[in-house]
N, C-alpha and C positions, 0 to 999 in steps of 0.2 A: 591663257586666262583660266584661273581657277574659279569655278562656280561654287559658292558656299553651299553646304548641305541645307536642305529645306528643314527648318525647325518646325516642330509640331505646335499647333495652336492648343491652348488650354481647352478649347472646345473639343479636341480630339481625345481628351483623357478618358480612360475606361471608366465604366460604372463600377461602383463598389462591389456589386455581385460578381462582375467579371474578374476583378482583382482577387476576390475571395477564392474563387475556383482555382485560379492559378496558384495561390498560396497553399491551398489544401493539397493540390497536386504535388507541390514541393515537399510537403510533410510526408506524403506517401513515398516519394523517392528517398527520403531520409529515413525510411523504415520506422516511422512513428507508429505506435499501436493504433489499431482501428478505433478503440474506445476513446483514445486521446483525440484523434481526429474528429470523431463525432461530437465530443463535448465542445471542441473548439468551434465546429460548425454551428452548433446551437447558440453559442455565445454571439457569434457574428450575426446570425439570423435574427436574434433578439434585438441587436443594435439596429439592424436595418428596419425591423418592424416599428421601432420607435422613431427613428430619424429619417427613414425613407432611403430608397436606393438611388443615390445621386452619383454624379461624376466625382471622382475622388478629390478633384481640385476644389469642389464646392464645400467640403467640410472644413471647419475652422476650429480654432482653440475653444471657441464658445461651445461647440458641440461636445468637445472633450470635457469641458467643465460641467455642462448640463448632464452628461452621462454619469459623471461622478456624483452629482447631486441626486440623481435618480436612484443610483445604487444604494445610497445611504438609507433610503426608505423602502427598499425593495423587499417583498416578503419571501421568507424561506419556504421551501416545499410547496410552492404555489400550485403545482399541478396535482397535489394530493389534498390540500386543504379545501374544503367545500366552498368556502367564502371566495376563493380566488380562481379555482381551477377552470371555471367556464367563462372567465373574462379575458379580454385581450390585454396586452401589456399597456396599451394607451389608457384603457379603463382602470387598470390596477394603479398606475402611477398617479391617478387623480384621487385615489382613496386614501384615507387616513389609516396607515398601518401601525398598530401598536409597536413600541420598541421591542417588546418581548417576541414579536413575530417576524422581525426583520433579519435579513441575512447577516452573518458575522463579518467582522472586519477582515478576517482571513479570506472569506469568500469574495468580498469586494475587491481586495487586492489581487486575487487570482483572476477575476474577470477583467479588471483594468489591465493587468499584465498581458493578457491575450490580445487585447486591442492595441496595446503599445507595441507588442512584437509584430503584429500585422503591419502597423504603420512603419516600423523600421524596415520591413521587407519592401514596402512601397517606396521608401526613400532610396533603396538600392536598385529596385527594379524600374522605377519610373522617376528618375532624377529630373527629367525635363518637366515634370508636373508637380512633384512634391519637394518641398524645401525644408519642412519642419515636421516633427512628430506632434500632432495635436493632442496626444494623450500623455505627453511627457510632462510630468508634474512631480513635485516632492511626494513620494509615497510614504505614508505614515509608518514608522517602525513599530511592528507589533511586539509588545512586551507581554509575555505570559506571566501572570501573577503566580506566585509560589503556590497559592492554594489551588490553582488550576492545573498544576503540573501533575502528571501521573507519578504516583509513588511506587516504590518497590516493596516487596514483601520482606519481612525480617526472616531470619532462619527459623525462628519459632513458628511463624505463620506458614512457612513452607511445610514444616512438619505437620501442622494442623491440616493443611490442604491435602497432603498425601498420607494422612493417617489411614492405614488399611481398614480399620474398623468403621471408618466413616465413608471414605472414598468408594470402596467396592460396593457396599450395600446401596449407597445413594444412586449409583449408576445402574447396577444390575437388578435391584429389587423394585425399580420403578418402571411400570409398563410403558410410560411415555418415552422412555429411552431405548426401547427394544430395537428400533430401527437403526439407531446410531450409537450403539453401545461401544463398538470398537474405536471409532474416532473420539468419542467422549472420554474414553479411558486413555488412549495413547497420546493424543495431541498435547494435552497439558504436560504430561510426563516428559515427552520429547523436548518440548520447549524449555522445561526446567533443567534439562541436562545438556542442552546445546545452545540455548539462547536464540533459537530460530524464531522468525516471525510466524504468526499463526497461519497466514496464507501459504507460506513456504512449506509448511508441514501438510496442510490440508490438500495441496495439489500434488503431493509426492507420488511418484510412479514406481512400480515394482522394479523396473529396469534401472532405476537410479540408485538402488541399494547394492553396492558392489564392494569387492575387496581389493585394496591397493596396498602393495608392500606389507601384506599381512594385517592390514587394518581395515575394518568395515567402515565404509563412509556413505554419506548421502551426497551424491554428485548432483548439485543444483545447477541446472543450465536452462536457459530460455531456448525453446525449440523453434521459434519463429511464429509466423502468423498464418500458416497454411490451414490450421484449424483454430477456431476461436477459443477452444478450451485447452490449448497447449499450455504447459507450465510457463509462467512469466516471473520475472524478477523485478525488484524495485529499481535497480540501477545496474550499471556495468559491474560494480564491485560486489554485487549480491551473488554473482555467479562464482561458486566456490565449492570445494570439497570439504564436507563437514564430518569429522571423525565422530563415530558413534561411541558414546560412553559405555564403559564395561557393564554398567547396570543394565543398559538396554540389550547388550549382546549376551552377557553371561547369566544375569539373574532373572531378567524378564523374557528372554528368548524372543526379542523382536525380529531377529533374522528368520526364525522358524515361522513366525506369524506372517511375514512378508512372503515367504516361499509358499505357504499354504494359500494365501490370497492369489498369488501368481498361478498356482496349479489349478485354480478354479476359473482361470481365463480372464481375470480382471487386470486391466492396464494400470489403474490407480490403486494405491494401497487402501485409501479410504473412499472406495467407489460409491459408498452409500450417500455421500454428501452431494446435494444438488448444486448445480451451477446457477447462482443467483447474482445478478448485477456484476457479471464478469469475474465472480469469485466463488470459492467453495466454502468460505469460512463462516457464513451467517449462522448456521445452527450451532456450531461449536462455541462461537462467541456468546450467543444467547444462553446456551446451557451454562457456560462457566460464569459469565457475569451476572445474569439475571436470576439464575437458580442456585448454583452451588455456592458462590461467594455470599449471597444473601442468606442461604441456609446456615453457613458457618458464622454469620454475623460480621464478616469482614467488609461487606459492602455498605457504605454509608459512614462508617466510623473514620475512614480515610479514602482518598481518591485512588482506588485501585481497579484494575481490570485484568483481562488476559495478558495484555501487553506488559503488565507489571512483572510477569515472570521473566521476560527478556531483560528488563531493568535490573531485576534481582540477580540474574547471572552476571551482568556487567559489574554490579557493585561487589558481588561475592568474589569475583576473580580479581578485581582491582585491589580489594583488601588483602588478597593473597599475593600481591605484587607481581601479577602476570604482566608481561611486557605489553604495552599498548598496541604495538604492531600486531601481535598474535590475537589480541582481543578484538581489534578492529576487523581482522580477517575473518575470525570465527563468526562474528555477527554481521558481516557483509556491510560494514560502514564504508563510506567514501574515504579513500586513502589520501593522505596529505604528503607532499614532498615527493621527489623523484624516486626515492627508494621504495616508498609504498606503492606508487603508481606502476613502477616498472618491474620490480623484482619480487614483491611479496606474494603475488599470485602464484609463484612457483614453489611456494613452501610445501614441503613433503608432509603428507597426512600423519605419518608416525611422529614427526616432530611437533606438529600442532597438537596432537593428542597428548603427548608427554608434557609439553610446556603449558598447555591450556586446559583441555577437556578433562584430563585426569584429576585436575585440581578442584573440580566441582564436587562438593561433598555436602549433602544436606542432612546427614544423620537420620535418614528415613529408613525404616525397616522394609526395604524393597522386596525381600524374599516373600514377605506376607502379601505383597501386591501381585505376585505372579498368578496368571489366570490359565486355565485349561481351555485354550481356544478351539480344540477339537470339538468340544461339546457346545461351545457358544456360537460357532460359525455354522 
């Protein structure tokens, strides 16, 4: 006689808080970053604060709909804005939040996605209790208007930005820049000659500047989570060997600068930059966007920022008919197709330098940009 297994009653289903802890534990096993896990936890805890900590079987599609309705009127920066920061979420959702103070559609979609992913996990982990994803709904497709897109710099604007008679005095003759002169000087230049993201440069370590097959490269790797301030990359494809442009090596002597920083016992090339909100880029972004571009009159006339340097490199090399595979690898884009995913990461640095990096030419008088770092450090 076969005795059928005892089926669990819906009354035995776990509380949402119990399921959350189990899911966050899975995230840790999957080597998700600590800040990603923490942001996810905050999203879940806010949901519990509004809807209560109930058994997972008690939540319905009505809760999912109500959550979406609440997000539409949710204030942004609520922990910083005086009007909202001392109030509970239940108090806030009863307030009339002006449209200009509400979170963006992108943020709404991100928060909904986290709850949807959690419920997909419950569907797999607790199939005896969960039969549908209560957060499954048509997600509005976000269309970014052309006027909202970040624009690139024209070659003439790049020459304006790196005009030695403007760039050098603006950085070195301003006492406000004394503490961060080297990153303010180097980071924009490196981005314009490699297409690197700003944080990829700001977190650069001296040990990452090495010579491979006769080519100086920046070896960008994520070193793990043993220390919170270890180098991090945006995605798997962002780990790459980036050849350094001849301008950096021969004309500006960036290698000599890195060696000098290393000889002083510093681990990071731009050790002056503080670690703020899990990143080093804050001061460089503020300097370039809010001070320098405004000083040049480039901010406001078009939608540009530091990230526009990266767009400029991409446009520049595309116009020079650089193969898309090389360009994607240089900039750390997600690769498409089996060829890109499997083989392109093995590209030799001397090939990438010849086929891609060497073709970056902005017609800037780089020799006049060279600094004597012995006196400035």
